[in-house]
C-alpha positions, 0 to 999 in steps of 0.5 A, a space after each residue: 801398823 802391819 810390817 809384812 817382811 818377805 821370806 825366802 824358802 831357800 834354806 833346804 834342798 831340793 832335786 832341781 838345786 842339786 842338778 843346777 847348783 851341786 849336791 847339797 845346794 841351799 842358800 847357805 851356800 851361797 852365804 858361807 862361800 862369800 869373800 870380803 871384796 875390800 878392807 871392811 867388807 861385812 862378808 860372810 854374814 854369819 848367823 847368830 850361834 851358827 844357825 845355818 838352819 834347815 827349813 825342812 825342819 818344822 822346828 825351825 819354822 816354828 822358831 821363825 815365826 815365834 821370833 817375828 811375832 815377839 818382835 812385832 812382825 805381823 806376818 810373812 809375805 811367803 815366795 811361791 815358785 809354780 812353773 805350769 804345776 812344777 813346784 819348787 821350795 814349796 816345803 815350808 809353806 806347806 808345812 806352816 799350813 799343816 801346823 795350825 798351832 804356829 801363830 803367825 799371818 802370812 801371804 802368797 808371793 807367786 815369784 812368777 819370773 823364769 829361774 836362770 843360771 845369771 849368778 854364775 853367768 860371768 857376763 855371758 847370757 843366763 841359761 834358763 833353768 825352768 820357764 813358765 807358759 802363762 797361756 795355759 789356762 787350764 794351769 790357772 785352774 790347777 794353780 787356784 786350786 793349789 792356792 785355795 786350802 792356803 786361802 781357807 786357812 785362818 791365819 791367811 792375810 784377807 782384806 774384807 774377805 779377799 784373800 792377798 795374792 802377790 804376784 811379783 811381776 804381773 807385766 809377763 803374763 800376756 792373758 793377765 786380765 782373763 786369768 784374774 778374771 778366772 781366779 776371782 770367779 772361782 774365789 767368789 765360788 768358794 765363799 769370798 768376795 773375791 782375791 786381793 791383787 798386789 803387785 810387788 816387783 820394781 820392774 812392774 811398778 815402772 813398766 807402762 805396758 800392762 793394765 793395772 785395773 784389776 790390782 788393788 795395791 802395788 808395792 814399792 819394793 826397795 831398794 830397787 824401786 827407788 833405784 829405778 825412780 831416781 834413774 827415771 827422774 834423772 831422764 826426764 829432767 836432765 835428758 839422755 846425754 847428761 843422764 848417763 854422764 851423771 849416773 854415777 853421782 845421781 844414784 850416789 855411787 861412791 866406789 867402783 871396783 873392776 874385776 875383769 868385765 864385772 864392776 862392784 858397786 858401792 852405794 850409800 846406805 843413808 843416801 838410798 834411805 833418804 831418797 826412800 823417804 822423799 818418795 811420794 805414791 804416784 799411783 793410788 793405793 801404793 805401799 811403801 816398803 822398807 829394806 834392812 840392808 842390801 849386798 848381793 855379792 854372795 851371789 854375784 862376786 865382783 858383779 854385785 853391788 851393796 849399800 855401804 854403812 847400814 846399821 841397827 840404829 840408823 835402820 831404826 831412825 829411818 824406819 821410823 820416819 817411813 812409818 810416818 809417811 805411811 800413814 801421812 802420804 800412803 794412808 796405810 798401815 801396811 808396810 812391806 820390809 826386804 827382808 825376812 831372810 834374803 840372807 845372800 842378798 844382805 836383807 834379813 832380820 833374823 839374828 846375825 853375829 854381828 848385829 845380834 838381834 838388833 834389827 828385830 830391836 829396832 822394829 819393836 822400838 819403832 812400832 812401840 813408839 809409834 803407836 804410843 
């Protein structure tokens, strides 16, 4: 089984974040500033040995990749931020390319959404910090040429001589098929048989307005995917009036803490995982997705939501079943996972002060059991 966690590069300073969020901003600012919002709330999350690392240091990258390999991780799906030639947070991926001795598989996920200040909007309309012009056809060529050295890296993930490129939200791209045709032809001129296109965001999975024919796979990125799937099911079978009346119970909201215009929502980790395990692929070639944990209150404070009851033991129990489902129902040996290091959203495999290496050990043990 190929376990592929998503990888967030926002753990080193960049001028844009200094301007938008304050001098020295990285994801650790949100993590360190988190507060427990109720009794027993696991905040702030603290890395094991206070390892608030800096991703501009190649030794950190080497540590992460060795750790991942040691516990059976196949490779990273690395978020990539390209805004018409304006790159953000590119340093970790570029360092990886520059250091072929680092033994890890990887692929690119173009996180093609606009950046906004929604974290601090406090109920106001968020301000766009940087956006895309997807219609710029010259930019398509420049973007492909930037990615090409990664595609040619022997460590880069490929299927049938087609490097994998994940596009987070393809339904945002108006001339999507034309852009993909350009990229496919450019890839073939470079000796590939094309590209393996994968869509990732939960919103892309359920948006019916775009053409998926050029995509080989879609990812059921959880917990967002199953959360939307639950809502869609309620609409179909219960009707609009009953849907809005029963939404809390259907989505397993346990508590709601009101704070001004914001409402902190607490869901059940067990209930959402059981819903994930009930999923069956709604389209051909869907890739199942696990999640370690979720708590985005470090970013959104009382306006966030979390899943209560997570533990390495529970994760191991549910993840074992998901691996079986992947083989039985999805007919795939690939499972995506949220996440390697999404510390400000509670989704991380890296060791922390409370659980140590527990989640990594769960991954390793599940793989050993599954493959024995």
